[in-house]
C-alpha positions in Angstrom: 78.3 71.1 131.9 75.8 70.0 128.9 74.5 72.7 127.2 71.0 72.3 125.1 71.5 74.1 121.6 69.0 75.0 119.3 70.4 75.0 116.0 67.5 76.5 113.5 63.7 77.4 114.3 61.8 78.5 111.2 57.7 78.5 110.7 56.4 78.8 107.1 55.2 82.2 106.5 51.5 81.5 106.7 52.2 80.2 109.9 54.4 82.8 111.5 52.9 84.9 114.8 51.1 82.0 116.1 53.2 80.5 118.6 54.4 78.0 116.8 58.1 79.0 117.4 57.4 79.7 121.2 56.1 76.0 121.5 59.3 74.6 119.5 60.9 76.6 121.9 59.4 75.5 124.8 59.3 71.9 123.8 63.3 72.0 123.1 64.0 73.8 126.2 62.3 70.8 128.3 63.9 68.0 126.9 67.1 69.7 127.5 66.5 70.0 131.1 65.5 66.4 130.6 69.0 65.3 129.6 70.7 67.5 132.5 71.0 70.6 130.8 71.3 73.7 133.0 71.6 76.2 129.8 70.1 76.9 127.5 71.9 78.0 123.5 70.6 79.5 120.0 71.8 81.6 117.5 70.6 83.6 114.7 72.4 85.9 112.2 73.3 89.4 112.5 71.2 91.1 110.1 68.4 88.4 111.3 66.5 91.2 113.3 62.9 89.4 113.2 65.1 85.8 115.2 66.9 88.5 117.2 63.8 89.4 118.6 62.5 86.0 119.2 65.0 85.4 120.8 64.8 87.9 123.2 61.0 87.7 123.8 61.8 83.9 124.3 64.2 85.2 127.4 67.5 85.0 125.5 70.2 87.3 126.4 73.0 88.4 124.1 76.1 86.3 124.7 78.4 87.3 121.9 78.5 88.2 118.6 81.1 85.8 116.1 82.5 85.4 112.3 81.5 82.1 111.2 83.6 80.2 108.8 83.3 77.6 106.1 85.3 75.8 103.5 85.2 72.8 100.9 87.5 69.9 101.7 
């Protein structure tokens, strides 16, 4: 089953709290539905409380907490 996934939402500080992020999220969810997705996912850093609050306000539920890894090649 395909899952829509939003990697990043960023709104410049002067434009925050005006509904732009919610509008972007809505358009992304609409796109995912059009592509046949029945689930939509996103993420935020563990210490990004503003992003956590935004996601919860958008109807997301916390699914898991993870540690991400990377290395240079």
